[in-house]
C-alpha positions in Angstrom: -11.2 -63.2 83.0 -14.8 -64.7 83.2 -16.0 -60.6 84.3 -13.6 -59.1 80.5 -15.0 -61.5 78.5 -18.4 -61.2 79.4 -17.4 -57.3 80.0 -16.4 -57.4 76.1 -19.4 -59.0 74.7 -21.9 -57.1 75.8 -19.4 -54.0 74.9 -20.0 -56.6 71.3 -23.2 -56.5 71.2 -24.7 -52.6 72.3 -22.5 -51.2 69.8 -23.8 -53.4 67.0 -27.3 -52.9 69.2 -29.6 -49.6 67.4 -33.4 -49.0 68.8 -35.2 -45.7 67.6 -39.0 -45.1 69.3 -40.8 -42.2 68.0 -44.0 -41.2 69.3 -46.4 -39.0 67.1 -50.3 -38.4 68.1 -51.1 -39.8 64.4 -48.9 -42.6 65.2 -50.6 -45.6 62.3 -53.5 -44.2 60.6 -53.4 -43.7 57.4 -54.1 -41.1 55.0 -56.0 -39.4 58.4 -56.3 -36.0 56.8 -59.7 -33.8 57.9 -60.6 -33.6 54.5 -62.0 -37.9 53.9 -61.9 -38.7 57.1 -66.1 -38.9 56.8 -65.5 -40.8 54.3 -62.8 -43.4 55.7 -65.2 -44.0 58.4 -68.2 -45.2 56.0 -66.1 -46.9 53.4 -65.5 -48.8 57.1 -68.2 -49.9 58.6 -70.1 -52.7 57.4 -73.7 -52.9 55.8 -76.4 -55.0 58.7 -77.1 -57.3 55.7 -73.4 -58.4 55.2 -73.2 -58.6 59.3 -76.7 -61.2 59.1 -75.6 -62.9 56.4 -71.9 -63.8 59.4 -73.8 -64.9 62.1 -76.7 -66.6 60.3 -74.2 -68.8 58.6 -72.3 -68.6 62.1 -75.2 -70.5 63.6 -76.0 -72.7 61.0 -71.6 -74.0 61.2 -72.9 -74.5 65.2 -76.3 -76.3 64.6 -74.3 -78.5 62.2 -72.3 -79.4 64.7 -74.6 -79.9 67.3 -76.4 -82.6 65.3 -73.2 -83.9 64.4 -72.3 -84.5 68.3 -76.4 -86.6 68.9 -75.0 -88.8 66.9 
């Protein structure tokens, strides 16, 4: 009896579930047409000044934490 109930429950779940998996070489890429590929690559690059500013901010905050630990 238990096996019959489990079997019916599994059939009910299988009947409700549906999935589709597609794989393609361009999956996850947005607007990757050949005409604007170089333009998109340039838009994603951060300037060195911005990266250095972020680095200095993190370094200053780390220094503040070190100073707080001394007391």
